[in-house]
C-alpha positions in Angstrom: 194.0 330.7 291.7 193.8 329.0 294.9 196.7 328.7 297.2 195.2 326.7 300.2 193.0 323.6 300.7 190.8 323.1 303.8 190.2 319.5 305.0 187.2 318.2 306.8 189.4 316.3 309.4 190.0 317.2 312.9 192.3 316.0 315.9 192.5 316.2 319.9 193.6 319.7 320.6 196.4 319.4 322.6 196.0 322.7 324.2 192.8 321.2 325.7 194.4 319.0 328.2 193.4 315.4 328.8 190.4 314.4 327.5 188.4 312.1 329.9 184.7 311.5 329.8 182.6 310.1 332.9 180.6 307.0 331.3 178.3 304.6 332.5 180.0 301.0 331.1 178.2 297.3 331.3 179.7 294.5 330.8 177.3 291.3 329.8 179.3 289.4 332.9 180.5 285.6 332.7 176.7 284.2 333.9 174.7 286.0 331.7 177.0 285.3 328.8 177.2 281.4 329.8 173.4 281.6 329.9 172.5 283.2 326.6 175.4 281.1 325.0 173.5 278.3 326.1 170.5 279.0 324.6 172.0 280.3 321.7 173.8 276.6 321.3 170.3 275.0 321.6 168.2 277.3 319.0 170.5 276.5 316.6 172.4 273.3 316.9 175.6 272.6 314.9 176.8 276.0 315.5 180.7 276.1 314.9 181.1 279.1 317.4 178.1 278.8 319.9 179.8 281.1 322.1 179.9 283.7 320.0 176.4 285.3 320.4 175.0 287.1 317.7 174.5 290.2 319.3 174.3 292.7 316.0 170.5 292.8 316.5 170.5 293.2 320.3 172.9 296.2 319.9 170.4 297.8 317.1 167.6 297.6 319.6 169.6 299.0 322.7 171.0 301.6 320.8 167.6 302.8 319.4 165.4 301.9 322.8 167.9 303.2 325.2 168.2 306.6 325.4 171.3 306.7 327.2 173.2 304.7 325.2 176.2 306.1 323.2 177.9 303.3 321.6 178.4 299.5 321.9 182.0 297.7 322.5 183.4 295.4 320.2 183.6 291.5 320.5 181.2 291.3 323.5 179.4 288.6 321.8 182.5 286.8 322.4 183.9 287.6 325.6 181.7 288.7 328.5 184.3 290.3 330.3 184.5 292.9 327.6 182.7 296.1 328.0 179.4 295.8 326.2 177.5 299.3 326.6 178.7 302.9 326.9 175.9 305.4 328.3 175.8 308.7 329.4 173.6 307.4 332.1 172.3 303.8 333.9 169.6 302.1 331.6 167.0 300.8 333.9 166.4 297.1 334.2 162.8 297.5 333.4 164.4 298.6 330.0 167.2 296.5 329.7 165.4 293.1 330.5 162.5 293.3 328.0 165.0 294.1 325.1 167.2 291.4 326.0 164.2 289.3 326.4 162.7 290.0 322.8 165.9 289.5 321.2 166.4 286.2 322.8 162.8 285.1 321.8 164.1 286.1 318.2 167.0 283.5 318.1 165.3 280.9 320.2 162.9 278.2 318.8 159.3 279.0 319.1 158.3 275.8 321.1 160.7 277.2 324.1 159.4 280.5 324.2 158.6 279.6 327.9 162.3 279.4 328.8 162.6 282.9 327.1 160.0 284.2 329.3 161.5 282.7 332.4 165.0 284.3 331.4 163.2 287.6 330.9 161.2 287.4 334.4 164.7 286.5 335.8 166.8 289.7 334.5 163.4 291.8 335.6 163.7 290.6 339.1 167.5 291.2 339.7 167.3 288.2 342.2 170.7 287.4 343.1 169.8 284.1 344.3 169.0 283.3 340.6 172.2 282.1 338.6 171.2 285.1 336.1 171.0 288.4 336.9 171.6 291.9 335.1 175.1 292.6 335.5 175.9 295.9 337.3 177.0 299.3 335.9 180.1 300.4 336.3 181.3 304.2 336.6 184.5 304.6 334.4 186.6 308.0 333.0 187.3 307.0 329.5 190.2 308.7 327.3 188.7 309.7 324.3 192.4 310.8 323.1 193.9 307.6 323.9 196.8 307.0 321.9 199.8 305.0 321.1 202.7 306.0 319.1 204.0 303.6 316.4 208.0 303.2 315.8 207.4 305.2 312.6 205.9 308.5 314.6 202.0 307.3 313.8 200.0 308.1 316.4 197.3 304.8 316.6 194.0 305.4 318.9 192.9 302.9 320.9 190.9 300.3 319.3 187.2 301.1 320.7 187.9 304.6 320.0 187.0 303.7 316.5 183.4 303.2 317.4 182.9 305.3 320.3 184.4 308.3 319.2 182.5 308.7 316.3 178.9 308.2 318.3 180.0 310.4 320.8 180.6 313.0 318.2 177.4 312.4 316.4 175.4 312.9 319.6 177.3 315.8 320.3 176.6 317.3 316.8 172.5 316.0 316.9 172.1 318.0 320.1 172.5 321.2 318.0 170.4 322.5 314.8 172.0 323.6 311.6 170.6 327.1 310.0 171.1 327.6 306.5 169.2 329.9 304.3 166.6 330.7 306.7 165.9 326.8 307.0 166.7 325.1 310.7 167.5 321.8 309.9 167.4 318.9 313.0 169.8 315.7 312.7 169.3 312.1 313.9 172.1 309.4 314.6 172.5 306.5 312.4 175.1 303.5 313.8 177.5 302.5 311.1 179.8 299.8 310.3 182.8 302.0 310.1 181.8 304.9 312.2 178.4 306.9 312.8 176.4 309.0 310.3 174.0 311.9 311.0 170.8 312.5 308.9 168.6 315.5 308.7 165.4 314.1 309.6 162.6 314.3 308.6 163.6 314.5 305.3 163.9 317.5 302.5 160.9 317.7 299.8 161.6 318.4 296.2 158.5 319.0 294.1 159.4 317.4 290.4 157.5 316.1 287.6 154.3 316.1 289.6 155.9 313.9 292.4 157.4 314.6 295.7 161.0 313.3 296.1 162.8 313.1 299.7 166.4 313.4 300.6 168.5 314.5 303.5 171.9 315.8 304.3 174.3 313.1 305.4 177.2 313.4 307.6 179.7 310.3 307.7 182.2 310.5 311.0 185.1 307.9 311.3 188.1 307.7 313.1 191.7 307.3 310.8 195.4 307.2 311.1 197.5 309.5 308.8 201.2 308.1 308.4 204.3 309.7 310.3 201.3 311.9 312.0 201.5 312.4 315.8 197.6 312.7 316.0 195.0 310.6 315.0 191.9 312.2 313.2 188.0 312.4 312.9 186.7 312.8 309.2 183.6 314.1 308.7 182.6 314.0 305.3 178.9 315.2 303.6 176.8 313.8 300.9 173.1 313.7 299.9 171.1 310.6 301.2 167.9 310.4 298.8 165.0 308.3 299.7 162.8 305.9 297.7 159.1 306.8 297.1 158.6 303.8 294.5 160.1 301.2 293.2 160.7 300.3 289.6 161.7 296.8 290.5 159.7 293.7 291.1 160.0 292.2 295.1 162.1 289.1 293.9 164.9 291.8 292.5 165.2 293.5 295.5 168.6 292.1 297.0 168.7 294.2 300.2 168.3 298.0 300.7 168.8 299.7 303.8 165.7 300.8 305.7 166.0 303.6 309.1 163.5 303.0 311.5 162.3 306.0 313.2 159.9 305.2 316.5 158.8 306.2 319.6 160.3 305.1 322.9 158.0 302.5 324.2 159.1 303.3 328.0 157.2 305.7 330.1 158.7 308.5 332.1 161.5 309.5 329.2 161.8 311.5 326.4 159.7 310.4 323.7 162.2 309.6 321.0 165.7 309.1 321.3 168.4 310.7 318.7 168.6 307.5 316.7 167.1 306.1 313.8 167.2 302.2 313.7 169.0 300.3 310.9 167.5 297.4 308.8 167.8 295.4 305.7 164.6 294.7 303.6 165.2 292.3 300.8 163.8 289.3 298.8 163.8 285.8 300.9 164.4 283.2 298.0 163.8 280.6 300.3 160.5 281.8 301.8 159.8 283.5 298.5 158.7 286.6 299.8 160.2 289.9 301.0 161.5 289.9 304.3 163.7 291.9 306.9 166.9 290.2 306.5 170.7 290.2 308.2 169.8 290.5 311.7 167.3 293.4 311.2 165.7 294.5 314.8 162.5 295.9 313.2 160.8 292.2 313.8 161.4 292.4 317.5 159.6 295.6 317.7 155.9 294.6 318.1 157.1 292.6 321.2 158.4 295.6 322.8 155.7 297.8 321.9 152.4 296.6 321.1 150.4 299.7 321.2 151.5 301.2 317.7 151.5 299.6 314.3 155.2 298.8 312.5 155.4 298.4 308.9 155.7 294.8 307.2 158.2 294.1 304.5 155.4 294.0 301.4 153.3 296.8 303.0 156.7 299.1 302.8 157.7 298.1 299.6 154.3 298.9 298.1 153.7 302.3 299.9 157.3 303.6 300.8 156.2 307.2 300.5 153.3 306.5 303.0 155.8 305.5 305.8 158.4 308.3 305.1 155.7 310.6 306.1 155.1 308.5 309.2 152.0 306.3 310.3 150.9 306.4 313.9 154.0 307.9 315.2 156.1 305.6 313.5 158.5 306.3 310.3 160.5 304.5 308.0 162.6 305.3 305.1 164.0 303.1 302.4 167.4 304.6 301.2 167.8 305.1 297.4 169.9 303.2 295.0 170.2 303.7 291.4 168.9 299.9 290.6 165.9 300.6 292.3 165.0 303.1 289.7 164.8 306.8 288.8 165.5 309.6 291.2 164.9 313.8 290.7 167.3 314.6 293.7 171.1 315.1 292.1 173.8 313.5 294.7 176.4 315.6 296.1 176.6 319.2 297.6 178.9 322.0 296.2 182.2 323.4 298.0 180.1 326.7 299.7 177.3 324.3 301.2 179.9 321.7 302.2 182.0 324.5 303.6 179.0 325.9 305.7 178.2 322.5 307.1 182.2 322.2 307.8 182.0 325.4 309.8 179.0 324.1 312.0 181.0 320.7 312.7 184.1 322.5 313.5 182.0 325.0 316.1 180.3 321.9 317.6 183.5 319.8 318.1 185.3 322.8 320.2 187.6 322.6 322.3 188.3 319.0 322.6 188.9 318.7 319.0 190.4 321.1 316.5 191.0 321.5 313.0 193.7 320.0 311.3 195.7 322.9 309.4 195.4 323.9 305.8 197.4 322.4 303.0 198.9 324.6 300.9 200.5 324.3 297.0 203.8 322.6 297.3 204.5 322.8 293.5 203.1 324.8 290.3 203.9 321.7 288.0 200.4 320.3 288.2 200.4 318.4 284.8 202.5 316.7 282.5 203.0 317.6 279.2 199.7 317.4 277.9 198.5 318.4 274.3 197.0 322.1 274.8 193.3 322.0 274.3 193.4 325.8 272.8 195.6 328.7 272.6 198.3 330.2 270.2 199.8 327.9 267.5 196.9 325.3 268.3 194.5 325.9 265.2 191.2 324.2 264.9 191.6 319.9 264.7 195.4 320.3 265.7 194.9 318.7 268.8 192.7 316.0 267.3 195.1 315.5 264.3 197.9 314.9 266.9 195.8 312.4 269.1 195.2 310.3 266.2 198.8 310.4 265.5 200.0 309.4 268.8 197.2 306.3 268.7 198.7 305.2 265.4 202.2 305.3 266.9 201.3 303.1 269.7 199.0 300.7 267.7 202.2 300.3 265.3 204.3 299.8 268.2 202.2 296.9 269.8 201.3 295.3 266.5 205.0 295.1 265.5 203.9 294.4 262.0 200.9 291.7 262.7 197.5 292.3 261.9 194.7 293.4 264.2 191.9 291.3 264.2 188.5 292.8 265.9 185.3 290.7 266.0 182.1 292.5 266.8 179.2 290.7 267.8 176.4 293.5 267.7 172.6 293.3 269.0 171.3 296.5 267.2 172.4 297.9 263.8 172.6 301.7 265.3 175.6 300.0 267.4 177.4 298.4 264.7 177.3 301.6 262.6 178.8 303.7 265.2 181.8 301.4 266.2 182.5 300.8 262.3 182.3 304.6 262.1 184.2 305.6 265.1 187.3 303.5 264.4 189.0 305.3 261.4 188.2 308.6 262.9 190.2 307.4 266.2 193.2 306.7 263.8 193.2 309.1 261.4 192.4 306.6 258.1 190.0 306.8 255.4 186.5 304.7 255.7 187.4 301.0 255.5 187.4 298.7 252.2 184.9 296.0 252.3 186.4 292.6 251.6 185.4 289.0 251.2 181.9 287.5 249.9 178.8 290.2 249.8 177.3 288.6 253.0 180.6 288.7 254.9 180.3 292.0 256.8 184.1 292.2 257.0 186.0 295.6 256.9 189.5 296.4 256.3 192.1 299.4 257.0 195.8 299.5 256.0 198.6 302.4 256.4 201.8 303.2 258.0 202.6 299.9 259.3 198.9 299.1 260.8 196.5 296.5 259.5 193.1 296.2 261.2 190.3 293.7 260.0 187.0 294.0 261.4 184.4 291.3 261.2 180.9 292.2 262.4 178.2 289.5 263.0 174.9 289.5 265.1 175.4 288.3 268.4 172.4 285.8 268.5 172.5 283.3 271.5 176.0 284.5 272.2 174.2 287.5 274.5 171.3 285.5 275.6 171.3 285.3 279.9 173.1 282.3 281.0 170.6 279.1 281.4 171.9 278.8 285.2 170.4 275.5 286.8 168.2 276.2 289.8 169.1 272.9 291.6 169.7 274.2 295.1 171.1 270.7 296.3 174.4 271.7 294.5 176.8 274.7 295.0 176.0 277.8 293.3 179.8 277.9 292.1 179.2 274.3 290.6 175.8 275.4 288.8 177.4 278.6 287.3 180.6 276.7 286.2 178.3 274.7 284.3 176.3 277.1 282.5 179.7 279.1 281.9 181.0 276.0 280.2 178.3 275.8 278.1 178.4 279.4 276.9 182.2 278.8 276.1 181.3 276.0 273.8 179.0 277.9 272.0 181.4 280.7 271.9 183.8 278.0 270.3 181.4 276.8 267.6 180.8 280.6 266.6 184.4 281.6 266.2 186.4 281.2 262.8 190.0 280.3 263.6 191.5 283.8 261.8 194.7 284.7 261.1 198.0 285.0 263.4 198.3 288.4 265.0 196.5 290.4 267.7 193.0 289.7 268.6 190.1 291.3 270.2 186.1 290.7 270.6 183.9 293.9 271.0 180.1 292.2 272.2 176.9 294.3 272.4 175.1 293.1 275.5 172.4 294.1 277.8 172.7 296.1 281.4 173.5 294.1 284.3 170.0 295.1 285.6 168.4 293.3 282.7 169.4 290.3 284.2 168.7 290.6 287.8 165.5 288.8 287.9 167.6 285.3 287.9 170.7 285.7 289.7 174.3 284.9 288.0 172.6 285.0 284.4 174.8 287.9 283.4 176.8 286.5 280.4 179.5 289.1 280.5 182.0 287.2 282.6 181.3 283.9 280.6 182.1 285.4 277.4 185.4 287.4 278.8 186.3 283.6 279.5 185.1 282.0 276.3 187.1 284.7 274.2 190.3 284.3 276.6 190.3 280.5 275.3 190.6 281.5 272.2 193.5 283.9 272.6 191.1 287.3 272.3 190.8 290.2 274.8 187.1 291.5 275.1 185.2 294.5 275.5 181.2 295.1 276.0 179.1 298.0 275.1 175.8 298.2 276.3 172.9 298.7 273.5 171.3 302.1 273.5 167.7 302.8 274.8 165.2 304.6 272.6 166.7 308.1 274.2 170.2 307.4 273.8 172.1 310.7 272.4 175.7 309.4 273.3 176.0 306.5 271.4 179.1 308.0 269.2 180.9 308.8 272.5 180.3 305.4 273.9 181.5 303.7 270.7 184.9 306.1 271.1 185.0 304.7 274.2 185.0 301.2 273.5 187.7 301.5 270.9 190.0 303.4 273.5 189.2 300.6 276.3 190.3 298.3 273.4 193.5 299.8 272.7 194.3 299.9 276.2 194.0 296.3 276.7 196.2 296.0 273.7 198.6 297.8 275.6 198.6 300.9 273.4 198.8 303.4 275.9 201.7 305.4 277.6 201.7 308.3 280.2 202.7 311.6 279.0 206.3 313.2 279.7 206.2 314.4 283.3 207.0 317.8 284.1 208.6 317.5 287.2 212.2 318.0 287.0 215.7 316.5 286.9 215.7 314.8 290.1 213.2 312.1 287.9 216.1 309.5 286.6 215.5 309.5 282.6 215.2 305.9 282.5 212.8 305.4 285.2 210.4 302.7 285.1 206.6 302.5 286.9 205.7 299.6 288.3 202.3 299.0 290.2 200.4 296.2 292.2 197.4 295.3 292.8 195.7 292.6 294.8 192.3 290.8 293.6 190.2 289.3 296.3 187.3 287.6 295.5 185.1 285.9 297.7 181.8 283.3 297.1 180.1 286.5 296.0 182.4 287.7 293.3 181.7 287.3 289.6 182.0 283.4 289.4 180.9 282.8 292.8 184.6 281.3 293.5 186.9 282.8 296.1 190.6 283.5 295.0 193.1 286.1 295.8 195.6 287.0 292.8 198.8 289.4 293.2 198.9 291.4 289.4 202.2 293.5 288.7 202.3 295.9 286.0 205.5 297.4 284.5 205.4 300.6 282.4 208.6 301.7 280.8 208.2 305.2 279.2 211.9 305.6 278.4 211.3 302.5 275.8 208.6 304.2 273.5 204.9 304.3 273.5 203.0 301.3 274.1 205.3 299.5 276.1 203.3 297.9 279.0 203.7 294.8 280.5 202.6 292.5 283.4 204.6 289.8 285.5 203.9 285.8 284.9 204.0 284.5 288.1 204.4 280.8 286.7 207.2 281.5 284.4 208.8 284.6 286.4 209.1 286.9 283.6 207.3 290.2 282.1 205.1 289.5 279.1 202.9 292.0 277.0 199.8 293.5 278.7 197.4 291.4 276.4 199.3 288.5 277.3 198.9 289.0 281.2 195.1 289.7 280.2 194.4 286.1 278.7 196.7 284.6 281.2 194.8 285.6 284.2 191.3 284.6 282.6 192.4 281.3 281.5 192.9 279.9 284.6 190.4 277.2 285.2 190.7 276.7 288.7 190.3 279.0 292.0 193.7 280.5 292.6 192.9 280.1 296.4 194.3 276.7 297.4 192.3 273.8 299.1 190.5 275.0 302.7 191.4 278.8 301.8 188.2 279.7 300.4 186.6 280.0 304.1 189.2 282.5 304.7 188.2 284.6 301.9 184.6 284.9 303.4 183.6 286.8 306.1 185.3 285.0 309.2 181.8 285.1 311.1 180.3 283.1 308.3 179.7 279.7 310.2 178.2 278.1 307.1 181.3 278.7 305.3 183.1 276.7 308.2 181.1 274.1 308.4 181.8 273.6 304.7 185.3 273.3 304.8 185.5 271.7 308.3 188.3 274.6 309.5 188.0 276.0 312.6 189.2 279.7 313.7 192.8 278.7 314.5 192.9 276.6 311.1 191.5 279.5 309.3 193.9 281.9 310.9 196.9 279.8 309.9 195.5 279.5 306.5 195.6 283.3 306.2 199.1 283.5 307.6 200.3 281.0 304.9 198.7 282.9 302.1 200.1 286.3 303.6 203.8 284.5 303.5 203.0 283.7 299.9 202.3 287.0 298.7 205.2 288.7 300.4 207.6 286.2 299.0 206.0 287.0 295.5 206.8 290.8 296.2 210.2 290.2 297.2 210.9 288.0 294.5 209.6 290.7 292.3 211.5 293.7 293.6 214.7 291.7 292.8 213.8 291.4 289.2 213.5 295.1 289.1 217.0 296.0 290.1 218.4 296.7 286.6 217.3 300.3 287.0 215.6 303.0 288.6 212.0 301.7 289.6 209.1 303.4 291.4 207.0 301.1 292.9 203.2 302.3 293.3 200.7 300.6 295.4 197.4 301.1 296.9 197.8 301.0 300.5 194.3 300.6 301.2 194.3 297.3 298.4 197.6 295.6 299.4 197.6 295.9 303.0 195.5 293.0 302.9 198.3 291.0 301.6 201.3 293.1 303.0 200.4 294.1 306.5 203.4 295.8 306.5 201.9 298.9 304.4 199.8 299.5 307.2 200.1 303.0 308.7 200.9 301.8 312.0 203.8 299.6 310.7 205.2 302.1 308.5 208.4 303.7 308.9 210.5 306.6 306.4 212.4 304.6 303.9 212.0 300.9 305.5 210.3 298.0 304.1 208.7 295.3 306.5 207.6 291.6 305.7 206.2 289.4 308.2 207.3 289.4 311.3 211.1 290.4 310.2 212.2 293.8 311.6 211.8 296.4 308.9 215.0 296.7 306.7 216.0 299.3 304.4 214.3 299.8 301.3 217.2 300.4 299.3 218.1 296.6 299.7 216.0 295.7 297.4 217.2 297.8 294.6 219.9 300.7 295.3 217.6 303.2 292.9 214.0 301.9 294.4 211.4 304.3 295.4 208.2 303.5 296.9 204.8 305.7 297.0 201.7 304.5 298.6 198.3 306.3 297.5 195.1 305.8 299.6 191.5 307.1 298.6 188.4 307.2 300.6 188.2 303.2 300.2 184.5 302.9 300.9 185.4 304.1 304.5 186.2 307.8 304.3 189.9 307.0 304.8 191.1 310.3 303.3 188.8 313.4 304.3 186.7 315.7 302.1 188.2 319.0 301.2 187.5 322.7 299.4 189.9 325.2 298.2 189.6 328.6 300.0 191.1 332.1 299.9 191.6 335.1 302.4 188.5 336.8 301.2 186.5 334.0 302.6 185.9 332.3 299.1 185.8 328.8 298.4 185.7 326.1 295.8 187.6 323.7 293.9 191.4 323.4 292.5 193.9 321.2 291.3 197.3 320.3 292.2 199.9 318.9 295.1 199.2 320.1 298.7 201.2 319.7 301.5 201.8 320.6 305.4 203.8 323.2 306.5 206.7 320.9 307.8 209.8 320.8 305.4 210.4 317.2 305.8 206.4 315.7 305.3 206.5 312.7 303.1 202.3 312.7 302.9 200.4 314.9 300.2 197.2 315.1 299.0 196.8 315.1 295.0 193.6 317.0 293.9 192.7 317.0 290.2 190.7 319.2 288.1 187.2 318.4 286.7 186.7 316.6 283.7 185.8 319.1 280.8 182.8 316.7 280.5 181.1 317.6 283.6 178.9 320.4 283.5 179.7 323.6 285.2 177.5 324.1 288.5 177.7 327.8 290.3 179.7 327.4 293.5 177.1 328.8 295.6 174.6 326.0 294.7 172.3 325.6 297.6 170.7 322.1 298.0 169.4 322.0 301.5 167.8 325.3 301.3 167.1 326.4 297.7 166.6 329.9 297.1 163.4 331.0 295.0 165.7 331.8 292.1 167.2 328.3 292.5 164.1 326.1 293.3 165.9 323.2 291.0 168.9 323.3 292.6 168.3 319.6 294.3 167.8 318.2 291.0 171.4 319.1 290.1 174.4 317.0 290.3 177.3 318.1 292.4 180.6 316.4 291.4 183.2 317.1 293.3 187.1 315.8 292.7 188.3 313.2 294.9 191.3 313.8 297.3 194.0 311.4 296.9 196.8 310.6 299.8 200.2 310.3 298.6 202.8 308.9 300.6 206.5 308.9 299.7 207.4 305.7 301.9 211.0 305.3 300.4 213.3 307.7 298.7 216.8 308.3 298.4 216.8 310.9 301.3 219.8 312.1 303.3 219.6 309.1 305.8 218.9 306.5 303.3 221.9 307.7 301.5 224.2 307.6 304.2 222.9 303.9 305.5 223.9 303.1 302.0 227.1 304.4 301.7 226.2 306.8 299.4 226.5 310.4 301.3 228.2 312.1 298.4 224.8 311.7 296.1 222.2 314.1 295.9 219.2 313.4 297.9 215.7 313.3 296.4 213.1 315.5 297.4 210.0 313.9 298.7 207.6 316.3 296.9 209.0 315.8 293.5 207.9 312.0 293.5 204.6 313.2 295.1 204.3 315.4 292.1 205.0 312.8 289.4 202.6 310.3 291.3 200.3 313.2 290.8 200.8 313.6 287.3 200.2 310.1 286.2 196.9 310.7 286.9 196.9 312.8 283.8 196.6 311.2 280.3 195.5 313.0 276.9 192.6 310.5 276.2 190.8 310.4 279.5 189.6 312.7 282.2 192.1 312.9 285.1 192.3 309.3 286.6 191.4 308.2 290.2 194.7 306.8 290.4 198.1 306.7 289.0 198.2 305.2 285.4 200.1 302.2 286.2 198.0 301.2 289.2 194.7 302.0 286.9 196.1 299.4 284.1 197.0 297.1 287.0 193.6 297.2 288.8 191.4 297.0 285.3 193.6 293.9 284.5 191.9 292.0 287.2 188.7 292.1 285.6 190.0 289.1 283.9 190.7 287.3 287.4 187.6 284.9 286.8 188.4 281.6 288.7 186.3 278.6 288.1 185.4 275.3 290.2 187.4 272.6 288.6 185.8 270.2 286.0 186.9 267.2 288.4 184.8 268.9 291.6 181.7 269.1 289.2 181.9 265.9 288.1 182.6 264.4 291.7 179.6 266.5 293.0 177.2 265.7 290.4 178.2 262.0 290.8 177.5 262.0 294.3 173.6 263.0 293.9 
């Protein structure tokens, strides 16, 4: 058994002393910013923010074409006085001027190219008599460990370090080679929105099925904070980046995929290439009806800077991706693979031993400025709750399955409470129909059902032990067809989609029989979403969910099998289990933490649903969901908070209430705030300026915090564990940001933080956080004193006895194939030639922060000095154990949070009927 885990995180080494780096810094300056802003305003008349320059493309060009540039500063396009470029050396005017000129030409009207050329000449000349000239570089000593410590003891780096430090780290590491298994790998830098990446380049090759597949090692570098920790951290995570060699989709199905361009530097007298790969986006432009470079891609400007070489055109790159990844005329381009683009024979992920090798290489390269975070050690041996044993003494063949079926029957009986359960199955393939009807009695331990009703009515019934289930199976027919969404572009997308949804709702209502009183659900077989990719918004899943919710039915979907599907029985089983979950027939197993946990404890989880105009119904909305679980009241007691009626309702009723909202939850004017604030089109649609949108956001935040406070006061009747995902909830509760946290305190709005016990004398508050798409928690691997590495489950913590922050790692699901820990994909050995084709699965790191508990200080501040204080590790262990359940592999989040997040699938706001009628009339 491993007793420690190592995280791939580094912090400034206090023994190194002040960490200052001499850099060259360039600001746009007020004159050049004003001139470019004037050109931007004239190039796009009607722009809401003409002073905000679209510098993302310009930054990409400079990062790739100017080898000395390390990073670009934030908000330089808004304020010319802010730092724009950080570089190791001054970028000469003969490089900077043509890049700015090419960028200006890209945003300006073609008929005014003469003015753009004039600007470039003025920049090149450096004539100070002109109104516009290139600003001067300044030498600055930049503190790369600049930190402010919050009231709660959390170290927060200076804002610019979130982008500057990852780039500095990436360049330092890219200057070194990585040797593994006799292979030498070279890295290149890719700038990312949340940091930087390192990629092995050129890519590795893997021969399989008569074709060459390409892949690279990828290191993601980001800067983060940890609650109550005195130093910020740099996370370096590893993965496999796969490259496209052929497309299995049509051009019009390509929404947008990343293309990294490797091009020589066109300037004489310097290095042939820089360390960077230039990021672009390739996608189908529905306005032009052709493939194009999208989203401020710098690739179209390259021919302006380099007239000698041939650069890939979108159509040519799509047709011959492998030709370009191998290079053409000293220019190469790699298209980043995504599963939606077709199959790939290289498996994702790296195994622990290979990740450990890369991690050691990173550690060596960052010395002495950065040092590794100390290893985490076990804090408990109670890794799992009271789960049913899979094997062992006293557990004969079939004993576990028998106890599971009994648990399901008890939970269903509790939920049904004497009412019948009525399920409609709408199938498209007879195999799926047969699998669903066969799997249901197995799950609850009933004999085969009896057929009831007329011979032509495919209805089945099961009865026993207080449970009655009636299942009616019918062909789906037109219900599962693609939505006929109008392509009339004069009307908003959300309005056209809402009309199609209403039409499908009418069709569903015509097909559904009234049915008896009871608990009702629907299982529908539909095609996978890739089948509907050709026509945007045509996937009927969300329309069907809305339609059945209006008829008082929860819904579960199963994709129909392909010709080689051998897991249909397994998928049918999970379809029924998910249906039971939607009925609330699920409860966490009894914990094995100890007497420090109150016996009548209830769990409450909060989850924020946030839809933008890219959401499932193309309608922006925000909705706060609260789910309550009371294990002491018996199995199946799952409830949700009805904010309208201010009461707790059964979980399935919560789902129906969420789906039946006909209009967006966001109020008038809020839809612009739900989008990207830089989206000027959204601002023009709503007529809201920046200050107005900020005010709307503040009002919405206050309303969310008011709901949370009101909810907390409803929970004072018994001990409560409040669970919140910090990465999700801090959008509406900024007091959960790391820099705002204080032990045993809750902060709302601009008011000073208060004791958490004011919201409930027996309240505990635990925050969880995962990678959240931004590498917010570090990668890890277990190790021992003999140098062996691997995986381990458990709760881990730092050596400090008063620690409030822990790591939760779960075991691999028993269904995941076991792979050797020493599997090497970057340098496959002769006996492991197929190693690149393996999928390496590693359990995620879940950070657990015990924000509020009854510590000695909290008890003293509450006047309860004589009570026994809590141990934070026990509440972290309880949260960890809530990830386990007999029915499921280890969950990514504790079960109450899992239920709250899945309830968000029913938040499907639609544009109101009045708006649709008025817009149609206006046409």
